[in-house]
N, C-alpha and C positions, 0 to 999 in steps of 0.2 A: 132152402132145408135145413131144419133146424140140427148146429154141427152137433155130433156125439164122439169127435173125434179130438185127441188130444193135440199139443202142441207141435208145431211141422218143424222142421228143420230147412232151410232156403234150399241146398242144393246138395250132390255129391261129384266130385272130378277126379279124374281119372288121365293119366297119360306116359306113354312109353314109347322108348327109343329101341329097338331089336329089328336091325335090318335081315336078319334068317328069319325070322317071325312071320307070321299073319297078324298083323299088328292090330287089323282092324276087329277079329277075332276076339283077341285076346283084351282089347278095350271092351266089347261085347261082354265079356264074364266080367271083368273089372265093374263096370257099371249094372251090370246084373247083381252082385254084391254090395252094390249100395243101392238099390232100387227104393231102401226106407228112407233113404235122405229126401228124394224128390220123386212123385209119381204121376206129374202130369203132360213133361215133355223130355224127351231124349235125345241126344245129339252125336255123332262122333266128326272128327275132322283127320283124314288121313294125307299123308304127302308121300308122294312117289321118288324124292328129291328133285324132280324137276317143278311139279305145282301140287298143292291143296284143293281135295276135293271137302266137302262138308256135307254131311245128307244130319238130316234133322228134322224130328215129325211130334206131333201131340202124341202121347200117352206110355205107357209103360214100355221099359228098353223093347221088352219081348215082342210088344207090337209093332214098336217102331222099326226094329232091324230081321229081318228072316235072311237064311241061308243065302239069298240071291244076290239080297241087299249088299251082304257084307262082304260075298265073292269078287262086287262091283269097286270095292275100296280099296287095292292094294299098294302098298306104301311098305314103309320103313319105320316112320316115326306117326305117331297121333297122339289127340284128345280126345277126351269124351266127358260129357257131362248128362245128371240128370236133374230136374230140376221140379220144386217144388213152388208154387207162384201163390203170390197173396193175392185176395180177390179182386174179379174183373182185371186180371192181366195174365190169364189162364188163354192165349193165342200163339197159333205158329210162331209169328212175328217175335214174340220172345223167347223163344227156344233160344239154346245154345250148344255148339259155340261160336259165337258172332265171328265176322271173317272182315278184313280191310284188305284193301288190294295200297301197297304202299311202292316208292320210288324203287326198292330192292326187290318187290315180290309180292305175296301173301301175306298176312297174319292172321291167325286162329285164336281164339281166347276163350275161356271156360272159367268162371269165378265163385266160392263158392263164399256168401260173407254179404257185407249189405257196408257200403262205404257212408260214411256221417257228414261229408264235406263237397256233395254234389254242387254245389254253387259255385263253392272255389274253385271247382275243377270245370264247373263249365266256364266261367269267365278267362280261366286260365287259354282253354281250346279256342275263345274269340281272340286271345291274344296272338296262339300260335298259327290260326288259321281262319282268320274274319270271314273268309265265302264259306267256311264249314258248318253244315248244319249240324246244332246241336241235338244231341236226340233231346227226343220227348221227355218233361218233368219227371222228376222222379214220383212215385206212391209208396215209400217203402216198398221195395220191391227191390231181388238183386238182377235184372237183365238189364234198367235202362244207367246203372253204374258199370256194367259191364260193356257197355255200348261206348259208353263215352271215354273209359280207361283204353280200348281199344281205339275210338277217333284218336285220342290225346297221341299214343305211340307211334298212329300211323304218320303224323304231322311234320317228322324230324326228317325229312329227306332222305337224303342218303347216308346219315349215322348209323353204325353199327347200333343192333336193334340192343345187344349187353348194354351198349354207353347209354342209351336211352331208356332203357329199364334204370339204370342210376340214374337216371334224373326225374323220372316219372315217380316209381314205388316211394321214395321219402315223402311225395306229397299225397301218397294216397290214406286217407286216414279215415280208421274205423275198422271193419272185420274182412281181411281177402285172404283167401289162401286160392292160388291163380296156377293155373296151368294154360300156357301158351306155345306157341310154334311159328317158327317158318316152315319152309320149304327143306332145309338139312339140319334146323335147330328145334329140340325140346326143349323149354325154359320153366322155372315153377319158382312162387314165391311167396311168402309166409308175412302176414301183420306182425308188428315188430311186439304186441301181445300174446300173437298165437291163441287168437280165439278160437279158434275152430282145429282140428286135428288135421295136420298133411304128415306121410309118411312116406321115406324112401326105401326101394325095395332092388334088390338085384337079382336079376336072371341070368342062367349060363352067358348067354351071348349078348346083353342089354340091359336097360334100367327102367322100373317103375318109380312113378309117384302115383300116391292116392289118398283120398281123405281118409280112409281105415286103412289097418293091416287086415282085415278080412279080404279085403281086394286085392291083396297081394296073395293071401294065403291059395286064393281060389285059381290065378293065374299061376299058378307054380312059384313065385317071387318070393325071396327070402328076406326076413326083413333087414335093414341095414341102421336105420335110425329113425328118430321122426327129424325133419325141414325145420330146424331151429329157427324161432320169430324171428323177424328181420331178415331173413339169409334169402338170397337170390342163387339161383342153381340152374347152368347151365349144362346141357348132354349133344355133344356132336361126336363126328366120326374120331373128335381128338381126346376122346373120354368125358370126365367130369368136372365141371369145372364151378368154385360156389366161391361166392364175396357175401359181404354184410353191406346192405344200406341201410341199416338203422340198428341202434342198442336192441338188445332184447330185453323185452318188461315183462317177463309172461304173465299171463290172466286169462288163464285155457279155462273155459265155460264149463260152470260145474253140471249145466242140465246135461251134459254129454253122458257124463258116468248116471244120471240118472235114468235116462228118458233115449235119448236121440242116438246115441252111436249103438252098434251091435254087440249084444253081449259076449261074442266070441271076439272083439278087438281089444287090443290094448292101446292103453293112452299114458303116456309120461311115464311108461314103466309097471303099470297097474291092469291087472286085466279087468274089463270092467264088469263081467260077471261076478267075479270074487268082490268087488267095491259095492255091486249091489245085493248080495247077500249079507256082506257085513252090515248095507245098510238098515235091512230087516231087522239083523240083533239089536242093534243102536233102537232100532223102531220100538222093539219088545221091549226094552230095559227100559224106556221114556216113557212106554203108554203102554202099562202091561193088561190085560184085563181076565175076567175068570171066561172059557169059552168053550165049544166041544171043538171046533175044526178051522186050522186058518185055510182062505182058498184065495189065488191071484185072482186079478185080471188079467188074464191072460193075451199079447205074452210080456208084457214089459212089467208088469207087476211081480213075475214070476222068483227070478230071484230073490229079489225082497221078502215075498212070502214064504220062501225056504228058511231066510235066516229070522224070519221073525217064528216060525213053528221051532228053527234046532234053537231059540234065545228063549222061548217062552215054555219049551216042554210040550205044547198045545197040539194035535196031531195035525199034519200038513195032509188035503186033499184036493180034487180038480172037483170044483162046482160047478163050474160054467167050461160050456165049447165052444170056441169061435170055430166061426166060417171064413175058413182060408181063404175062400176066394170070392171073398165082398172087396170092394176095392173101392176107388173112384168113380162114380157115374157121370158120363156127361149129359142123360136121361133125365128130366124132370120126373120124380116119382108121383103118384097119385095121392091122393091126400088122403087113404087106406095104408098106401107103403109106407108114408110119410108119418104116422100116428106109429107104425110098429117102432118107429127108433131103433133103440138101443139090440132088439131082438134080430134085429138083419144081420147081426155082427156077433151075437153073443146066448146063447140060450141055459138056461139052469140044468143041472142033473136033479132032477126033483129027489130019486131016491137015496141024492147022496144030502142032499141039503135037508130035508122037510126034519123038523122037528129039534132042528139043531141052534146054536149058538154059536153067530159064522163070526170070524175075524176077514174083514176082504181088505188086503193089501191092493193098491193102487198106485200109480208112481207121480201123480199131480191132479191137482184140481184147479182147472182153469174157471171155465164159467159155471161151474158146477152139472152141468147136464146131464154126462155120462153117470156121474155116480146118482143124483135121484132119480134118474131110471130105473139103474141099476136096484135101489135099494127096493123101490117099488116091484121090480119082477123079481127080486129074492124073498119079499114077503108073499108075495102070490104064489111062490112056489112051495110056499111052508117053512122058511125061515123061522124059527121062535126069534131069534134077535137078531141085528145086522150092526154088528160093530167097524166101522171102516176107519184104516191106516193107512196112510198116507209115507211114501218115501222120499219126500222133500218138502220143504217148509210152503207154508203160505205164499202161492203167486202173485204177488203188488206190485209189481212194475214190468212195464214192457219193456221189450229187447231190440236195442237197435244196432246188433249186433247178426243179423241173421238167421231167428226164429220167430217165426209168426205167433204171436202172443195176439191175444185181444188188446186194443186200447186197454185201460186203468179204467175207467170207467165201465167196461163190457165186465173184467175180472170179477171174481165174487166175493174175494178177499177184502180188498180196501174198504175198510169203513164197517167190518164185522167183524163181531167177535168170535171165538171157535164154537162158540155154546149156539150163535145165532147160524151157522152155517149149518151147524149137525142138526139144527130144527128145520133150516130151509133144506136140505138135502133127505129127511125123513130116518136118520140114522140113531141106536141106540146112544151110541157114542164114537166120538170124530177125536184123533191126536197125529198129528204131524211131528215127524223128525224136526228137532230143533238144527237152526243153521248152522249150530256148532256141530251137533251130532253127525250130520249130514260133513262137515267138511272133515272131521274127524276121521267118517267112512273112507274117504277114498284116500286118506294118505299124502294129500299134499299140502304143503303151507298154504293158510288162507290168504296169504299177502301173494303167492301165483295165482291165483284163482276168479276169475268175474263170477261174483253173486248179484250183481244187480238187479237180475227179476225178484229175488229176496229182500235187500237189502236196499235197493236204491241207490246204490252208490255206485255211481257210472266209473269206470276206469279209463275212459276215455271220449273226443266230445259227441256230444248228441249235434242232430240238427237242430237248430235256432228254436225253428215252428215248432219242432215238439218237445224243445225243453220249456217253451213258453206254453204251451197247452199243461202241462203235467204241473207246474206252477201254477196252472188255473185251479186243475183238478184238487190239487191240494188245499189249493183258498175254499174253497166249497163246503 
């Protein structure tokens, strides 16, 4: 089926240590708040201090877990995971958390991100445990590298896991936010660049770690701080212990502010909703247009559309209605349904847009399918003019740190001018926010952001085969 969807974040992770709480229920609610980060599988691992139980399956969090299942998972600590996979890897076997038996007991692990040195890690695993079956080769999804890390940690015999982690974590390259656990201890770690967000929260009688602050809010945990890049945390009955496994070199993903994170999340001290409104104001400053109405592509385009309206003085309105109940489907649609495309998710309010010159604000253009169909649909509904405004710069480079963008050959921006893209979309005008303008709106210094999908400057190593492929594509 032709994709009308934007970029995908690989996963969301959650962990809780709370001996007096129903930790499975808390983890369920935490994952529910992180559902936007992954919608193909979900899983929870729970320990009652004696054994770890793992339950995971394909589907949304609310489809995988019901009240009876959660009641069958009693415990004092838990981790959870919700996952989006790349094409071809959406199978039960790849759901997380992963589990491995060790000489000391069980080890369950959940991962958000993408490792870039799996070949080195596979070689290391072969040295540590020659008889260990190396997990199947990676295809640029986060599951196989999760299995790999779990297998490596399980090979260290009776060494304490904290000691093992301090040996393993420095050797991981790329993006990783980990929550993992033994029968008695909850652990969390974040890569030295801090590509993906990870936060620490406090319950009245316990601790929580989660991908976003919104997950803390839903379980009633107070925000304590972000897990620092290069930090390793352990939590058990002795309390919280922290140590550093690498020097912090912050390079937070700028796309979290544009699209990936929930608007009610805070990253690096900045509310995501406020950042997106500032992006819209900056976009209005950089690409003004004479129009009658500003409308968003819901939901991710809404805050920036509000900002554009504020900055331009053009009225803001709702011109598109989103079907909140359309999600991923595993049923192959008929040709008739396939041709409906974006209409399955969005429908125009004809009485609002008919005869109007519209400014349509969206978060990004990846392949251009969504915007092309959207422009056609708005014109059919009577729009006089359609001016597209994008709250991110052109996406020209793939991501190797946990976002499923298209390959560079599939992206619409490389090799085309903005006007050529405009003509391809059928819009009257097209304006992308500048990279400097976007960076200014985040209020985070440029040298502390990863902007590689926009400028091709990767702050960390990328897989050799992918680097070779990029060089070949650039040479064309």
